[in-house]
C-alpha positions as CSV (number, residue, x, y, z in Angstrom):
1,M,-4.2,31.0,-62.1
2,G,-2.1,31.9,-65.3
3,Y,-1.2,28.2,-65.9
4,R,-1.9,27.3,-69.5
5,T,-1.1,24.2,-71.1
6,A,1.2,23.9,-74.2
7,L,-1.2,23.3,-76.8
8,Q,-2.7,26.6,-75.1
9,R,0.4,28.6,-75.8
10,R,0.7,27.3,-78.8
11,I,-2.5,28.1,-80.4
12,L,-2.7,31.8,-78.6
13,H,0.7,32.5,-80.0
14,R,-0.5,31.7,-83.4
15,P,-3.4,33.7,-84.1
16,I,-3.1,33.6,-87.9
17,L,-3.0,29.7,-87.6
18,L,-6.2,30.0,-85.3
19,T,-8.1,32.4,-87.4
20,V,-7.5,30.0,-90.7
21,V,-8.9,26.9,-88.6
22,I,-12.0,28.9,-87.5
23,L,-12.6,30.3,-90.8
24,G,-12.1,27.1,-92.7
25,G,-14.8,25.3,-89.8
26,L,-17.1,27.8,-91.0
27,V,-16.6,27.6,-94.8
28,V,-17.2,23.5,-94.1
29,Q,-20.5,24.2,-91.8
30,Y,-21.7,26.6,-94.6
31,W,-21.0,24.0,-97.2
32,L,-22.2,21.1,-95.5
33,G,-24.4,22.2,-93.3
34,P,-27.8,22.5,-95.0
35,R,-27.1,18.9,-96.3
36,T,-26.7,17.7,-93.4
37,V,-29.8,18.9,-91.5
38,L,-31.9,18.2,-94.5
39,G,-30.7,14.6,-94.4
40,S,-30.8,14.0,-91.2
41,V,-34.7,14.1,-91.1
42,G,-35.1,12.4,-94.1
43,T,-36.1,15.0,-96.9
44,R,-36.2,14.6,-100.3
45,R,-37.0,17.3,-102.9
46,V,-40.4,16.8,-104.8
47,D,-41.5,18.5,-108.1
48,A,-44.9,20.3,-108.8
49,T,-46.2,16.9,-110.9
50,E,-45.7,14.8,-107.9
51,H,-47.3,17.0,-105.1
52,P,-49.3,20.3,-106.8
53,D,-50.9,21.0,-103.2
54,L,-47.6,21.4,-101.7
55,H,-46.0,23.5,-104.5
56,A,-49.5,25.6,-104.6
57,T,-49.5,26.2,-101.0
58,V,-45.9,27.2,-101.0
59,T,-46.3,29.7,-104.2
60,R,-49.5,31.0,-102.1
61,L,-48.0,31.7,-99.3
62,S,-44.8,33.4,-100.5
63,S,-46.6,35.9,-102.6
64,Q,-49.1,36.6,-99.5
65,I,-46.0,37.5,-97.5
66,D,-44.1,39.2,-100.3
67,I,-41.2,37.1,-100.6
68,A,-39.7,34.9,-103.6
69,K,-40.9,31.5,-103.8
70,P,-37.9,29.2,-102.6
71,K,-35.8,27.8,-105.8
72,S,-35.2,24.0,-106.0
73,R,-31.7,23.0,-106.4
Protein backbone atom coordinates (compact mmCIF):
# COMPACT_ATOMS: atom_id res chain seq x y z
CA MET A 1 0.00 0.00 0.00
CA GLY A 2 2.80 2.44 0.78
CA TYR A 3 4.54 1.80 -2.55
CA ARG A 4 5.32 4.91 -4.58
CA THR A 5 7.33 5.33 -7.75
CA ALA A 6 10.52 7.36 -7.75
CA LEU A 7 8.81 10.17 -9.66
CA GLN A 8 5.99 10.35 -7.11
CA ARG A 9 8.48 10.49 -4.25
CA ARG A 10 10.46 13.26 -5.95
CA ILE A 11 7.37 15.37 -6.65
CA LEU A 12 5.86 14.88 -3.22
CA HIS A 13 9.11 15.89 -1.54
CA ARG A 14 9.21 19.15 -3.47
CA PRO A 15 5.92 20.91 -2.75
CA ILE A 16 7.25 24.25 -3.98
CA LEU A 17 8.08 22.77 -7.39
CA LEU A 18 4.66 21.14 -7.55
CA THR A 19 2.98 24.44 -6.65
CA VAL A 20 4.95 26.35 -9.31
CA VAL A 21 4.11 23.78 -11.99
CA ILE A 22 0.40 23.81 -11.14
CA LEU A 23 0.20 27.62 -10.97
CA GLY A 24 2.15 27.89 -14.24
CA GLY A 25 -0.34 25.59 -15.92
CA LEU A 26 -3.24 27.66 -14.63
CA VAL A 27 -1.67 30.87 -15.93
CA VAL A 28 -1.13 29.35 -19.37
CA GLN A 29 -4.72 28.09 -19.37
CA TYR A 30 -5.98 31.55 -18.37
CA TRP A 31 -4.11 33.22 -21.25
CA LEU A 32 -4.69 30.66 -23.99
CA GLY A 33 -7.98 29.07 -22.94
CA PRO A 34 -10.50 31.54 -24.39
CA ARG A 35 -8.60 31.89 -27.65
CA THR A 36 -8.36 28.11 -27.98
CA VAL A 37 -12.06 27.54 -27.35
CA LEU A 38 -13.19 30.29 -29.71
CA GLY A 39 -10.81 29.10 -32.40
CA SER A 40 -11.95 25.50 -32.09
CA VAL A 41 -15.55 26.40 -32.91
CA GLY A 42 -14.63 28.79 -35.74
CA THR A 43 -15.77 32.09 -34.29
CA ARG A 44 -14.71 35.49 -35.53
CA ARG A 45 -15.26 39.05 -34.42
CA VAL A 46 -17.79 41.16 -36.27
CA ASP A 47 -18.44 44.86 -35.97
CA ALA A 48 -21.75 46.70 -35.85
CA THR A 49 -21.64 47.58 -39.54
CA GLU A 50 -21.38 43.93 -40.59
CA HIS A 51 -24.18 42.60 -38.38
CA PRO A 52 -26.26 45.42 -36.90
CA ASP A 53 -29.06 43.05 -35.90
CA LEU A 54 -26.70 40.92 -33.81
CA HIS A 55 -25.28 43.96 -32.04
CA ALA A 56 -28.76 45.34 -31.42
CA THR A 57 -29.83 42.02 -29.90
CA VAL A 58 -26.81 41.88 -27.61
CA THR A 59 -27.34 45.48 -26.53
CA ARG A 60 -31.03 44.87 -25.84
CA LEU A 61 -30.42 41.66 -23.88
CA SER A 62 -27.63 43.16 -21.80
CA SER A 63 -29.80 46.13 -20.87
CA GLN A 64 -32.74 43.86 -20.00
CA ILE A 65 -30.72 41.84 -17.51
CA ASP A 66 -28.79 44.91 -16.32
CA ILE A 67 -25.24 43.88 -17.20
CA ALA A 68 -22.58 45.66 -19.22
CA LYS A 69 -22.43 44.95 -22.92
CA PRO A 70 -19.50 42.67 -23.72
CA LYS A 71 -16.51 44.52 -25.11
CA SER A 72 -14.80 43.34 -28.25
CA ARG A 73 -11.03 43.11 -28.04
